[in-house]
N, C-alpha and C positions, 0 to 999 in steps of 0.2 A: 558618711560617718564622720564623727568629730576627730580632730587631729590627735587627741590623747589616745584614743583607741587604736588608731593607725600606728602610732609610735610604740605603744605597748605590744602590739602584734609583732613589730619588727624586733623589739628587744627579746621576746620569747623565741623567735626563730633564730636570732643570733646566739642566744644562750644554748639552744638545743644543738646548734651546729658548731659551737666553739671548739670542741675537742678535735675537730677535723681540719683545723687551720692552725698555722703557727701562732704561738703565744703573742698576744698584743692587746692592749687595752682598747684600741680603736675599733676592733671588729664589731662589737655589739652596737656602739654608736653609729657605725656605718650601716649596719643592718637596720637600725631604727630609722635612719635617714632614707634608706632605700624604700622602706615601707611607707614613708610619708611623701616621697618625691613626686608622685603623679600630681600632687596638688600644687606643683610649681605653676600650673596653668591658671592659678588664681590671679596671676598678673593681668589677665584679660579684664578684670574688674575695672581697670583704669581706662578701658576703651569703650565703655558704655554698656547699656543693658542688652543690646543685640549681641554684642561680642560675648558677654557673659553667658547668655542663654545658649548660644551656639557652641562656644568653645570650652567652657568649663565642663569638666568630666568628658572631655573630648579626646584629642589625639594622645595626650600623655596618659590617659586612662584606658587606652586600647592595648590589646595584646602586643601589637607591633611596637607602639610607642614605648611601652614599659620595657620591652626587650632592648630598644635602643638606649634608654636611660640606664638600664642595668649594665649594659656593656660599657658605657662611658664611665660609670662608677667603678666597674671591675678593673678598667685600665688604670684608674687612679690607685686603687687598692694594690694592684700588682706592683706599682712603682714603690709602694711602702714595704711590701713583703714579697721579695722575689722568690721565696721558697715555695709559695703557692702559685699555681698557674692562674692566668687571667680567666681561663675557662671555669675553674672551680669557683672563683669569686662571682663570675657571671651567674652561675646556677643559683648561688645563695641569694644574690641581690634580685634576681628575677623572681624567685619564690617570694621574697619580701614584697616586691612590687605587686605580684599577683594577689598577695593578701590584701593589699589596698583595694584592688578591683573587687575582690570577693566581698569585703566589708561595705563597699559602696553599692554593689548589686543587691545586697539583702535589704536595702532601704527602698523607699518608694520613688526616689529622685531619678534613678536610671543612669546608666553609664554607657558610653559609646565604645563597647568592647571591640567592634570590628572595623573601626576607622583605620585607614581611609577608604576601605572597600564598601562599607555600608554605614549610614548615619543612624541606624536603628539603635535606640537606647534600651539596654537590657536591664531588667529589674525583676527580682523575686522578693517582693516585700514580706519580710518576716521579723525585722527588728526596727524599732523606731529610730529616727535619725540621731537621737541622743538617748541612750539607754544606760542609766547609771549603774544598774545591777551588772550588766554585761561588761561595761568599762572597768568598774571597780574590781571585778573578778580577775580580769586580765592584768590590770595594774598590780593587784595584790600578789598574784603568782609571780609576776616579773620581779617585784621588789623582794619577795621571799627568796628568789633565786640569787639575788645579790647578797642578801643577808646570810644565806646558807649555801655557800659555793659547793659544798660537798653533795648537796641534793639538787644543784642547779638544773641539771639536764632533766631529771624526773619532774621537777616542778614546771619546767618549760614545756615538756611534752603534755603535762596535764593542762597547762594554759592553752595550748594549741587545740587540745581536745575540746575544751570549753568553747573556744572560738568557733568550732564547727558545730558542736552539739546544740548550743543555744539557738542559733538560727534554724537548725533542723527542727527543733521543738516548736519554734514560732511558725514555721512553714506548715507543719501538721495542724497546729491549733487554728491557723488561719483558714485552712480548708474546712475544718469543723465549723468554725464561726460562719463562713459563707453558706454552708449547707443549712445550719440552724436558722440563720437569718432568712433564707429563702422559705423555709417552712413557716416561720412566724408571719412573714409578709403575705404569703399565700393564704394563711388562715384569716388574715384581715381583708381578703378579697382584692389585694392589689395585683395588677397585671405587670409583672416585672420581667423585662427582657434579659437582663444580666445583673449579676451581683458581684461586687468586688469588695473583698475584705482586706484592709490594710492595718498594720500595727499603729496604735496610737500611743501616747505617752503612758508608760508603765505597762506596755505589752510584755508578756502575752496575756495579761489580765484584761487590758482595755483594747478594744478594736473599733476602728472606724469602718462603716459599711456604706458603700455607694451603690444604690440601686438605680438601674437605668429603666426609665418608664417611657422611652421614646422621645418626646419633646422636653422632658424634665428629668433631672436627677433628684433622687431622694437621699439626703444625707442623714444617717442615723448611726448608731453604734451599739456595742454590747459590752457590758461588764460581766465577765465570766463568773463573778460571785452571784449573779442573777441571770443565768442563761435563758430563763424562760420569758424575759422581756427585752424589748429594745428601748434605746434611749429616745427621747422626743425627736420627731422628724423635723427636718428643714428641707424645703423644696426650692429648687433653683431651675430657671430656664436655661437650657443648653445654649451655648454660643455657637452658632453655625459657622463652619469654616468660611462660607461665602461672606458673612458679615465681617469677619476679621480680615479677610483678603481685600475686601473693598476699602477698608480703612488703611490697609497696608499699601495701597496705591499712593496715599498721602504721607504716611509714616511707616517705613518698612518694619518697624518693631512689631507691628500687629501681624504681619505675614510670618515673622519669626515665631510669634506666639502660637500659631497654628501647629507648628512642628513640635514646639517645646511642651505643650500642655497635654494632659491625659483626659481630664474631665473639665473642660472649660465651660464656665457659666457666665451669664450676663445679668446685670440689673440696670434699670434705667430710671432716671429722674428728669422731669421736664419743668421748665420755668419759662416765663416770658422771654428771657435772654437766650434760651436754647435748650439743649439736651445734654445730659451727662450720662455716659455709658461706662460702667465699671465691669471689667473682666477679671475673673479669678479662676483658679484651678482648685478643685475640691481635694486634690491630693495634698495640698498645703494647708488645708483646714484641719482643725482638731475637734474632737468631740469630748475629750476629757476636760471637765470643768477646771481642773488645776491649770491647764494650759491657758485658758482664757484669763485666769487671774494673773498669770505671769506675763503673758504676751499682750493681753488686752484684745481688742477687736481687729488688730492689724493682721493681715494675711500676706505672707511673702509672695512676691512676684504678681502684684496687682497692677493692672493697667487701667487707667482712667482716661477716657476721651471726652473732650469738651467741644461740642458743636454749637455753632451759632444758630439763630432762628431759621436761617436758610439751609441748614444742614452741612455747612462747611466746617471741616476740622480745624480748630484754632490752636489747640495745644494738647499735649499728652502728659500725664503724670505717671511716672513709673516708680513703684515702690517695691524694692527687693526685700528689705528687712526692716521696714518701718521708716526708712529715710527716703523722702520723695525726690525725684529727679525730673525736671521739666524737659520735655522733648518737643521741639517745634516741628511742624510738618514741613515738607518741601515747599518752598515759596510758590512754585507754579501750581502745585496740587492744592494749596490752600485757597486758590481762587476758584477751583472747580467745586461745584456742589456735589455732595455725597448723599444719595438718597438713603433715607433710613426709615424703617429697617429694610434691608435688602430683600428679604423674602416676604415682607408683609407681616403684619401682627394680628 
């Protein structure tokens, strides 16, 4: 979720709890910081794409990592207000940090809640990564609490109720959309093994649907103003883990991609000079046409491999948010031929 929503959640929690702490103007800002602070791990952006995929939303986004961060912040707050024990501050700041985990888990990106004990990424997709209705509702109630201090606690509690209720609504609608999409696809005679519904821009009205058909994914969507029809289909060949792992022998970023992605797909282009392989994850694609107008055709977290005519990996282009970063393969691996495709075509 975006930083504004995280900060708004922290402000609401701080406003709701303010009467339980000594008077001080810094309490609510500290609560806002506590709600944002798991994103301190954004520093890994400077260490390359592998580090970002592996460590962002990693340890600082875990239950244990948030506890450690909250305790450190509680010690600082206790130095400012001796009247309140560090334990009470810890509880407040940990709740704020947990709000960050909650807001990240309700998006499709996934969060490493159980690190360092498990690297499983937890996700309950019910809110789009940027939801202006949701964010503005939380910000509006937080600002109202500042403008009307007498009603601050009631407004803050209302804001926290919205913070929980909106994703709950989206979660329920998502289950309905998945079931409805399954019915529509079955009526078309399509053999679907699994259906995944994820919020798209302006959810819960717009939904992205990923249908698993074995060797292919079908990407479509549903606009709930017309629940009897699906959006035009786009078909993609699945990227086999073996294909990515083979490339990972020359450039480890591909092996990392296996763990990071949920619905990896591949497209190929050949020329006399060699082959271009483009890997993307359908969870970062959108079906709402407005997104295409704003973002264009760029898809976050795209990996492009350039192979010469002998099948050797020559370079990799990694695009996280539209900005390309060239990655060179390991020198010794670049001399070794990589058979493509691994599993045959």
